[in-house]
N, C-alpha and C positions, 0 to 999 in steps of 0.2 A: 630493688626490690626487698620488700622486707620479708623474712622469713617469719612463717606462722608459728604460733603456739603449739601445733599439732607438728608440724615437722620438728622443733627442738626435741621436743620429747620424745618423738619415735628416735629421733639422732640417739638420745640420751640411754633410752633402751637398747636401742642396738651396740651402742658403745658398752654399757655394761655387760649384756649377751656376748659379746666377743671375748671381754676381759674375764669372765666366768668360763667358757671355753678354753681360753688360753690355760686357767688353772687346773681343769680338768686333764688337757691332753698335757700337761707337765707331769701332773701325779701318777698318769696313766704310764709315761714313758719311765718312771721311776720305776716302776714295779714290772715294765714289761721287760726291760734290758737289765738282765740279772746278770751279766758278766760287767758290765759298768758299777762304778760304786752309785749310789743315788744320786748324790751330786751332780756327777756327770751326766747321766742319764736325764735327769732332770732340766737341765742348759741343755742339752741335745735335742729334747723334745720342746723347750722353747725357741730354739733355734729355727728348727722345723716350722714350727707353728708360728714365727714372723714371717718366713720366707713364704709359708700360704698366705698370709694375711697380704705380705707386701704385693705379690701377684696378682690376687683379688682385687687391692684398691688400686693399682695401674692401672687394670684392665677397665673398672669402672669408671677413672678418670678419662682414659682416652677414648671410650665410646662415647663418654659427655661429649669430648671435645670435635669429635665427627659429626656430631648434630648440627 
């Protein structure tokens, strides 16, 4: 089954949106976590964001496999 152009473009837009959201989360954690250094807080925020994305992607894949 060949993917349509609409599906490919939607996937690209979704990927860019997820990347931008990750940058925003990292920047916000850099300012929210005052007790850490800025680098540590940013890495902590990115780690939490990546864990969230991993859980969501796993859920989507598993739900597609059950169909």
